[in-house]
N, C-alpha and C positions, 0 to 999 in steps of 0.2 A: 337478811343473807340476803335476799333477792335484792336489794341497794345496793348492798355491797358487792356485789357480782357486777354492776352497773357503773360502779366509782372508778372514771379514768384512772385516778393515780393508782390503782390496783392494776390494771393494764399495762400504763406507761412503765410504772416500777419493775413490773414483772419482763417485759421488753428488755428495759436496761439491765437489769440484774442479768437474765440471759447472755445479752450481748457482752457484758462486762465480765464474766465469768467463764462464758463458752465461746467466745469468739473463734477460736481455730475451727468449731466443727462446722462454720461456712466455709472453711478453706476449699471445698470443690465447688463452691460457688463463687465466689472470688477468682478460681481459676478458670472457670469457665466465662465468666462475665468480662476479665482482663487478662486474655490470655498474652506470654511472654514476657510476664513482670517477673523479676528477678526473686520477689519473695511474695507470696500472695497475703501474709498476715504479719501485723508489726511485731517483732518480736526484740527490739531493740531496748523495750521496758515492758513489765507486764501492764496488762491493760487497768487490773487494780491498784498498780503501784501508781500509774498516771492520775486516777482516780483519787488518791489518797491524797498526793499532793496539790491538782486540782482542787481540792474541797479545802483543803486547808490555807490555799492562798485567798481563796474566795473567802472563807469566814474570817480569817485575820482581817482584810481588808474593810467586809461589809460589819464586822463587829465593831471596829474603830468608826467607821463610819458612822455607825449607828449611836453609838454615845457620844461623839464630836456631834455629829445634827441634830441629836434632842438635847443638849446642854445648850446650844447655841440656840435653839427654839426657844428653850424655855428662858434662855437671860434678855434676849430681843424681844418677849412679850410682860416681861415685868415693867412696874414704870421707871426704872432705873436705869432699863437697858433699850429702851424704843430707839433712841436718839442712833444705835449701832446698828440696827435693820437695816438700813440701805447699804451698810459697808459689809455686813455679812451676807447679805442675797447677793452683791456685786462678787465677792469673792467665790462663793457656792457656785455662779455663774461662769467665772473664769476657769475653775476648776473642772466643770461639765463642759467646756468649748474647748479646752486644750487638748491637745489629738492626746491617746494613749502613749501613741507612739514616739511622739516628742517627749513626754514624762520619761518614757525608758531611757531614750538617748540623753537627757540631761542627768539623770538618776545615776546612769552606770558609772558615769567617772566619779561619783561620791561613795556610792553604796557597793559597787563592782556587780561582776553579773551572779545570776541567781534569782532567786524569790523575791529579795529585799525591794530592788525596783520596782518589780511587778507589784507587789503590795502597795506602794506607795500611788503607783500609777492607778490603781483600781480603787482607791480612797479615795483621791480627788475627783474620780470621775463619778462616783457614788452617793457623793456628798448632797447633790444639789438635790434630788429628789427625796432625801430624807428630810432636810432642813424646810424645804417648801412645805409638805405635807405635815410636819410636825408643826410648825407654826399656824397653818389653816387649820389643824386639829383642836388646837388651844384656844384659837380664837372663833371656833365656832361654840363654843360654850358660853350658853345663854348666860348674860349677865344676870339675870333674876336667879339663876341657879346659884351663881357667887356670892350674891347679895344675902341669900337665903342661908348658905355655908357658914359668911361672915358673923350673920344674926344668928346664929348656932354656936356664935364662940371660937369657931374653929380658926387655928393660926394660918397666915399666908402658906407656909410649907403643908400645913393639913389640907388646905383646898386644892392645891397643885397634887398631892400625892391621891389624894382620896375622891377628887373631885374631877380636875381639870385630865390629869394623865389617862384615867378609866375612858370618860366620855371622849377623848380625842385617841384611845388606842386605834379604832379600824381606818382612819386616817395614815395614822403615824405607822401601821403595816403596812397599808398599800405603799406609802411612799421606798419602805424596807423591802416591800416583794420587787418593786421597779429596780431597786438600784444592785439587789441580789442578783435578779433575772440580767443586768446589763452586764454585770461581775463576770459572769460564768462565762458569756461568751467573750469578752473581753479578754479573759485572763489566757487565752490562748496565744496571744501576742507575746506572752511572756516567755513563752520558747524560742523567740528568737533572741533574749540575752541569758538563756540558759536555764530558766525555770523550766522545770518538769510537768506538762499539762495535756490535756487531749490536744492541743496542739502541736504536740511533738511529734506525733506519725502525720499531721496535717502538714507541716512543713519539709519534714522529711521527704514525705511522699512529694513533696513539690519539687524539692532541690534532686532528686533521683527518678524523677517521672514516673511515680510509681501510684498513680490514680487509686489504687486497693487500698493503700495507707491513707489517701486523704478521706475516702469514704467511711474507712473505719472511724478516723479521728473525728470526723464531720459528724457522722450519727451518734456516737457516744456525747458528745459536746451538746449536740441539739436533744438530745432524751436528756441528760440533765437539764437543762434549763428548762423544758416543759416540766418535765416533773417538779422540781421546785417551785414552779411557779403554780403548777396545780396543789402543792400541800400549802402554798401560801392564799390560795384564792378560798381554800377549804378553812384556812384560822380567820381568813376577813369574815368568813359568812357568822362563824363560830361567835366570833367577838360585836358583830353589831349588832347593837340592841332590835328586840320585837318590832316592827312596823317602822 
C-alpha cells in the first residue's frame, strides 16, 4: 500500500481526472488570474468529449503505426527482406521529418476536414520510432539463442513468435511509447482542420485572445502525455527481464 501511494501514476492520474471532470470548480481561480475574459471555462465542448476524441485519434494512428511498423521490422530482418531495409528506413525517416502541418495541408483536399487527415499525419509521424526500435530489438536477440531454437526443431515462425518477439518486446514497447507520446502532443494541431482534440480550446483561446482557454487545453494535454508516458514506463519495467 505504501508503494502504491508513492507511484506517480496514481497522482498524475488523479490530477488529470480531477481537471477533466471538474475544471469548472476552478472558475474563481481563472477569473482571478485572467480578469476581463469573456468566459473563464471553455464550454464549446465538454472536456470529457475532447478527451474521448483526442484519445480516439491517438489510438487509431498509434495502433496502425504499431502494426505496420512491427510488420516492416519483421520483414526487413528476414533473409528475404534485408535488401529492402534501406528503403524502409528512408521512408520512415521521411515520414518523421515531414511536418505534420504539411501532411494535414496535403491530406485535407483528399480526405476532407475532420479527424481523418489528423490520423494520417500522426501515423506517418509516429512510424519511425516503432520501426527503428523493433528492428533493433529483433537484431539484439543473440544468434546462439536462434541456433538453439532451430536445433530444437522450431520453425522460423515459431522462433519469431516464441523467441525473437518476446525478447525484443521491451525495445519495441519503448518505440511505441515514444510514438504515442509524440502523437498525444501533435494531435492538438488536428483542431486546425476540424478535429476535436485538447487543441480545440488552445486554438480557440489564441483566436479569441482568451489565455484561460489556452491554459486549460495545454494543462490537459500535458497531463495526458505525462500519464501515458508513466504507464508505458511501468509496462517496460515489467517486460524487462531480470538483470
